[in-house]
C-alpha positions in Angstrom: 225.9 170.0 161.1 223.8 168.2 158.6 221.3 170.4 156.8 218.1 169.9 158.3 216.1 172.6 155.3 214.7 169.3 153.6 213.6 166.7 156.3 210.1 168.3 156.6 209.8 166.7 152.9 210.3 163.7 153.6 207.0 162.5 155.1 205.0 164.0 152.0 207.4 162.1 149.6 206.4 159.1 151.1 202.7 159.6 151.7 203.1 160.7 147.6 204.9 157.5 146.2 202.7 154.8 145.1 201.8 151.7 147.3 203.7 148.4 146.2 201.5 145.6 146.0 202.0 142.9 148.5 202.9 139.9 147.6 205.6 138.8 144.8 205.6 139.4 141.1 205.9 137.1 138.0 207.2 138.9 134.6 208.8 137.9 131.3 208.9 138.0 127.6 206.9 135.4 125.5 209.3 134.6 122.2 210.2 131.7 119.4 213.1 129.6 119.5 214.5 132.5 117.0 214.3 134.9 119.5 211.3 136.9 117.6 208.6 138.1 120.5 205.1 136.5 119.8 202.4 139.4 120.7 198.9 138.0 121.6 200.0 134.7 123.1 198.0 133.9 126.3 199.8 133.1 129.4 198.0 131.4 132.3 198.9 131.0 136.0 197.3 128.5 138.4 198.1 128.3 142.2 197.3 129.8 145.9 195.9 133.2 143.8 193.8 131.0 141.7 194.1 131.2 138.0 195.1 134.1 135.8 195.0 135.1 132.8 197.4 137.7 131.0 198.2 138.6 127.2 201.9 139.3 125.6 202.1 143.0 124.9 203.6 144.3 121.7 207.0 143.7 122.7 206.3 140.3 123.9 206.0 141.1 127.8 203.5 139.9 130.3 203.5 140.6 134.2 201.3 139.5 137.1 202.0 141.6 140.1 200.6 140.9 143.9 201.0 137.0 143.7 200.5 135.3 147.4 203.9 133.7 148.2 203.6 129.7 146.8 203.7 127.1 143.7 202.5 128.3 140.4 202.3 126.6 137.1 202.7 128.5 134.1 201.2 127.9 131.0 201.0 129.5 127.3 199.2 128.0 124.7 199.3 130.0 120.5 198.8 128.1 117.4 201.8 126.7 115.3 203.9 126.3 118.9 204.2 123.4 121.0 202.8 124.2 124.3 204.6 125.6 127.0 204.1 124.8 130.8 206.3 125.4 133.8 206.3 125.1 138.0 207.8 128.0 139.4 208.1 129.3 142.9 206.5 132.9 143.9 208.5 134.5 147.1 207.1 137.2 149.3 207.8 140.7 147.9 209.7 139.5 145.1 209.3 139.8 141.7 210.9 136.3 139.4 211.5 136.5 135.7 210.5 133.7 133.6 211.1 134.1 129.9 209.1 131.9 128.1 210.4 130.7 124.5 207.7 128.6 122.5 209.3 125.9 119.8 207.6 125.8 116.4 205.5 122.7 116.3 205.7 120.0 113.8 202.7 119.6 111.2 201.7 116.0 111.4 199.9 115.2 108.0 198.2 111.5 107.6 197.8 109.5 104.2 196.0 106.3 103.8 196.4 104.3 101.5 193.8 101.3 100.2 194.1 99.1 97.9 191.2 98.7 95.5 189.0 95.8 96.6 187.9 92.9 94.1 184.6 92.3 93.2 182.2 91.3 95.2 178.1 90.8 96.2 177.2 91.9 99.2 173.3 91.2 100.7 173.1 94.2 103.2 171.1 97.1 101.7 173.4 99.5 102.3 176.0 98.3 99.8 173.6 98.2 96.9 175.4 100.8 94.6 172.5 101.8 92.5 169.9 102.6 95.5 168.7 106.4 95.5 166.9 108.0 98.2 165.1 111.3 97.0 163.7 113.9 99.7 163.7 117.2 100.6 165.3 119.9 98.1 166.0 116.4 95.9 162.3 116.2 95.6 161.4 119.5 95.1 163.9 119.7 92.0 161.5 116.7 90.3 158.9 117.3 87.9 155.0 118.4 89.2 153.5 116.6 86.1 152.8 112.8 86.7 153.7 111.6 83.1 157.2 113.3 83.2 157.6 112.5 87.2 157.3 108.9 86.9 159.4 109.2 83.1 162.2 110.5 85.1 161.8 107.7 88.1 162.0 105.1 85.4 164.6 106.4 84.2 166.5 106.7 87.5 165.2 103.1 88.8 167.1 101.7 85.4 166.2 98.6 83.6 164.3 95.7 85.5 164.7 92.5 86.3 162.5 90.2 84.7 160.5 90.9 81.4 157.3 92.4 83.3 159.6 95.8 83.8 159.6 97.7 87.2 157.4 98.3 90.0 155.8 101.4 91.8 154.9 100.4 95.9 152.9 103.1 97.3 153.4 102.8 101.1 154.5 99.3 101.0 151.7 98.5 98.5 152.5 97.0 94.6 150.8 98.2 91.5 149.8 101.4 92.8 149.0 104.2 90.9 151.9 107.3 91.5 150.4 109.9 93.3 150.9 113.7 93.0 154.4 115.2 94.2 152.7 117.2 96.8 151.7 114.3 98.6 155.0 112.4 98.7 157.4 112.2 101.6 160.2 110.1 100.2 161.2 108.2 97.5 163.4 104.9 97.5 165.0 103.2 94.3 166.3 100.0 94.2 166.5 99.4 97.8 167.3 96.3 99.6 167.3 94.6 96.1 167.1 90.8 97.6 164.7 91.2 100.4 162.3 88.3 100.2 159.1 90.5 100.6 159.0 92.0 97.6 157.4 89.9 94.3 160.8 90.5 92.6 164.5 92.1 92.5 164.9 95.0 93.3 166.3 96.4 90.6 163.7 98.9 88.9 161.8 99.5 91.9 160.1 102.5 93.3 159.1 103.0 96.9 156.8 106.0 97.5 156.2 107.0 101.2 153.4 109.7 101.3 153.3 112.4 103.6 151.5 112.1 107.1 149.4 115.0 108.9 150.9 117.2 110.5 150.4 118.7 114.2 149.9 122.5 113.0 148.0 123.2 109.6 150.0 124.1 106.4 148.7 124.1 103.1 149.9 124.5 99.6 148.5 125.5 96.2 150.2 125.5 92.6 149.3 126.6 88.9 150.8 125.7 85.6 149.7 126.6 82.3 150.8 126.6 78.6 147.9 127.6 76.1 148.0 127.8 72.3 148.1 131.4 72.5 151.6 131.2 72.7 152.3 128.1 70.0 152.5 128.5 66.1 150.8 126.7 64.1 151.4 123.3 62.3 152.9 123.9 58.4 151.0 120.9 57.7 147.3 122.0 59.2 145.4 124.5 57.5 143.6 125.0 61.3 145.4 126.0 64.6 144.2 123.2 67.0 143.6 124.9 71.0 146.1 123.5 72.7 146.3 123.9 76.8 148.7 121.8 78.8 147.1 123.0 82.6 147.2 121.7 85.9 146.0 122.8 88.9 147.3 120.9 92.5 146.4 121.9 96.5 147.3 120.2 99.9 146.1 120.7 103.3 147.2 119.4 106.4 146.4 119.6 110.2 145.6 118.1 113.4 142.3 116.7 114.2 142.1 116.3 117.6 145.0 115.6 120.3 145.5 111.7 119.1 144.8 112.1 114.7 146.4 114.7 112.1 145.0 114.3 108.4 146.6 115.3 105.0 144.5 116.1 101.9 145.8 116.3 98.2 143.9 117.2 95.5 145.5 117.4 91.3 143.1 118.4 88.5 145.2 118.2 85.1 143.6 119.0 81.5 145.7 118.4 78.5 144.4 119.1 75.0 146.8 117.8 72.1 146.1 117.5 68.9 146.2 114.9 66.2 147.2 115.9 62.8 144.9 114.4 60.0 147.0 113.8 56.4 145.0 112.1 54.0 143.6 111.7 50.6 139.7 110.8 50.6 136.8 111.4 48.0 134.2 113.8 47.7 130.3 113.5 46.4 131.7 113.0 42.8 134.6 110.3 43.4 137.3 113.0 42.7 140.2 112.8 45.2 139.9 115.5 48.0 142.8 116.3 50.5 142.6 116.2 54.4 144.5 118.3 56.1 143.6 119.8 59.8 144.5 118.8 63.1 141.8 117.9 66.1 142.0 118.5 69.2 142.4 115.6 71.7 141.2 116.3 75.2 142.4 114.4 78.1 141.6 115.7 81.7 142.7 113.7 85.4 141.5 114.2 88.6 143.1 112.9 91.5 141.8 113.5 95.1 143.9 111.5 97.8 143.3 112.1 101.5 145.3 110.5 104.2 144.3 110.0 108.3 146.9 108.6 111.1 145.7 108.0 114.7 147.1 107.5 117.5 145.1 104.3 119.0 147.8 103.8 122.2 150.9 104.4 123.2 152.0 101.2 120.8 149.4 101.3 118.1 149.1 104.0 115.4 147.0 103.5 112.7 147.1 105.0 109.2 144.3 105.0 106.5 144.9 106.3 102.9 142.1 106.8 100.2 143.2 107.6 96.9 140.5 108.4 93.7 141.9 108.6 91.0 139.2 109.7 87.4 140.3 110.6 83.7 138.7 110.7 80.1 140.3 111.2 77.0 138.5 111.9 73.8 139.1 111.7 70.3 141.7 108.7 70.3 142.5 106.7 67.5 142.9 109.3 64.3 145.6 111.0 63.0 147.6 110.6 59.7 145.6 108.8 57.4 142.4 108.1 60.2 139.7 110.5 59.8 137.6 112.2 62.4 135.2 109.1 61.8 137.1 107.0 63.6 137.2 108.8 66.9 136.7 107.2 70.4 136.2 108.1 73.6 138.3 106.5 76.6 137.2 106.8 80.9 138.7 105.4 83.5 138.2 105.1 87.4 140.4 104.4 89.7 140.0 104.0 93.6 142.1 102.5 96.2 141.6 101.8 100.2 144.9 101.3 102.2 145.1 100.9 105.8 148.2 100.0 108.3 148.2 98.9 111.8 151.7 98.9 113.5 152.1 97.9 117.0 155.4 98.3 119.1 155.3 94.5 121.0 158.9 95.7 122.7 161.7 97.6 122.3 162.9 94.8 119.6 159.7 93.9 118.2 157.6 95.8 115.6 154.5 94.9 113.7 152.9 96.0 110.5 149.5 94.8 109.2 148.3 96.0 106.4 145.3 95.7 103.7 144.7 96.9 100.6 141.5 97.1 97.8 141.8 98.5 94.5 139.2 99.1 91.8 139.9 99.9 88.5 137.5 100.4 85.4 138.6 101.2 82.1 135.8 102.0 79.6 135.6 102.9 75.6 133.2 104.4 74.1 133.2 104.0 69.9 130.6 103.0 67.0 130.9 99.6 65.6 127.3 99.7 64.0 128.9 100.9 60.8 131.8 99.4 58.8 135.2 100.4 59.0 136.8 101.2 55.5 140.9 101.2 55.0 142.6 102.5 51.9 146.1 101.7 52.2 148.2 104.7 52.4 144.6 107.3 51.7 142.7 106.8 54.4 140.5 105.3 57.1 136.7 105.9 57.8 133.7 104.3 58.9 133.0 103.6 62.4 135.7 102.9 65.5 135.6 99.1 66.2 136.7 99.3 69.9 132.9 99.4 70.5 131.6 99.8 73.6 133.9 97.6 76.0 135.2 98.1 79.4 137.8 96.5 81.7 137.2 95.7 85.3 139.2 94.6 88.2 139.4 94.3 91.9 142.5 93.8 94.1 142.7 92.2 97.9 145.8 92.3 99.7 147.0 91.8 103.0 150.0 92.0 104.6 151.6 91.2 107.9 155.4 91.8 108.6 157.4 91.5 111.7 160.6 93.2 112.3 162.7 91.7 115.3 165.9 92.7 116.6 168.9 91.0 118.3 172.2 92.8 118.9 173.6 93.7 115.8 170.9 91.4 113.7 167.6 91.8 112.4 164.9 89.2 111.3 162.2 90.3 109.2 159.4 87.6 109.0 156.0 88.1 106.9 153.2 86.7 104.8 151.3 87.9 101.8 148.0 86.9 100.4 146.3 88.6 97.2 143.5 87.9 95.0 142.1 89.9 91.8 139.3 89.4 89.4 138.6 90.9 86.2 135.6 91.0 84.5 136.2 92.2 80.6 134.2 93.3 77.5 136.0 94.1 74.2 133.5 93.9 71.4 136.2 94.9 68.7 135.4 94.8 65.1 131.9 94.0 65.3 131.0 96.6 62.7 133.4 94.2 60.2 136.4 96.3 58.6 137.0 96.5 54.7 140.8 97.3 53.5 141.5 97.9 50.2 145.2 97.3 49.0 146.4 99.1 45.7 149.5 97.9 44.2 151.1 98.2 40.6 151.6 95.2 38.4 149.1 92.9 39.8 146.7 91.4 37.5 143.3 93.3 37.4 140.0 91.0 37.3 136.5 91.3 36.0 133.2 90.5 37.1 133.7 86.9 36.3 137.0 86.6 37.9 138.9 86.9 34.7 142.1 88.1 34.0 142.2 91.6 32.0 144.6 91.8 29.7 145.7 95.4 29.5 147.5 97.2 31.8 146.3 98.7 34.9 145.9 98.9 38.6 144.4 95.6 40.2 142.6 96.4 43.4 142.0 93.5 46.5 138.9 94.2 48.7 139.3 92.2 51.7 136.4 92.0 54.3 137.0 91.2 58.1 133.0 91.0 59.8 133.4 90.1 63.4 137.0 89.1 63.6 137.3 86.7 60.5 139.0 87.5 57.4 137.7 87.3 54.4 139.5 87.8 51.1 137.6 88.0 47.4 139.0 89.8 44.3 136.8 92.2 42.1 
């Protein structure tokens, strides 16, 4: 008779056993072709149950449970191995073992060897080997001092084609003054050297593009100062000149309503250099008197540069730029043998007005109409009411014979350039008209110049212009009044 004592436990054991999920199962191990397991491999399964994903465990095993019966696709991708893909059929209430073996993928490297091209000439702008574009951080690395900046740009541009040297273009106009660095947006050097719109070949050409206004108010300020306090005295001079090199710059930009913006720049520079005088003159008793001193030669420069951009309409933009530069230099023409009495001062003023109207006639046609007016005057202030006295290798005294002269120039320029795009080609058409006037006054040497030359072994003449027989030194006196040279002997 069967033992019925444990029959009452069967329903309880059945209730305690975990319920098996319905459907089929897929299990396996991910390994390489050497048999080593690949933990962390991502296994993808797609089919009637939708996309599912599993990650191989530390022993390389993976599993998918409770899958509806049907056709599935099993995929595995792991770096360094060839992707694995297989179609499988899952049956209800059955477990399908699918081992996955990945094959190591072969690395593919491609080396392209090209022959060195021979010498060639191309008129394409991007084929110019000496072309340089400076903006952003590259522009920040350039010197702030205008003189140093211009020297560096001329060095980068290299020698120019022709005897007149390179050219500086500011917003498309040639012959302009270099603006302060804070107002420069971009610098292009030797771009498109064979373009017909420029005066000469592009080698040595520097193109300056100034900054437009901004949609928000922005500004900057800078100060650079160097003083004689940090310098030592010139050992050949008895005094220490008050040397100063200081420049201040500031800029402000922002909107002017909804259709206009402005950019304003201010620059001021003071340079007090010195001239060393090391001469030998005569005192009241006609005894030799050594003159050794340094004299400050102050130079001041101011630069104002406002620019306004107007959006006249959807296809028309007007840009107006002004630049006013004033400067002065004192105590010029002295140093070495030239005494303080030969000093003269200079002052210069430079004003420029530039306007550009850009019109878009269509998706492929753009027209630029430009006008420029420049006024420049350089004044010299020297005393030529007394004659100049030059004693060779000793001293130069008397008046500064540059007098009160000036050079006044006016420059007018009108340009119109049209760019037309057609397929892979660009056509540029344009014209340029210029007019220059010059008014110059140069009263040089109106006070006259006396030049004394001394040399050993030259015959000495007496008051009657007769040769003196005793040995000595001869002195020849040259008088050059009004620009005409007359020589006679004493």
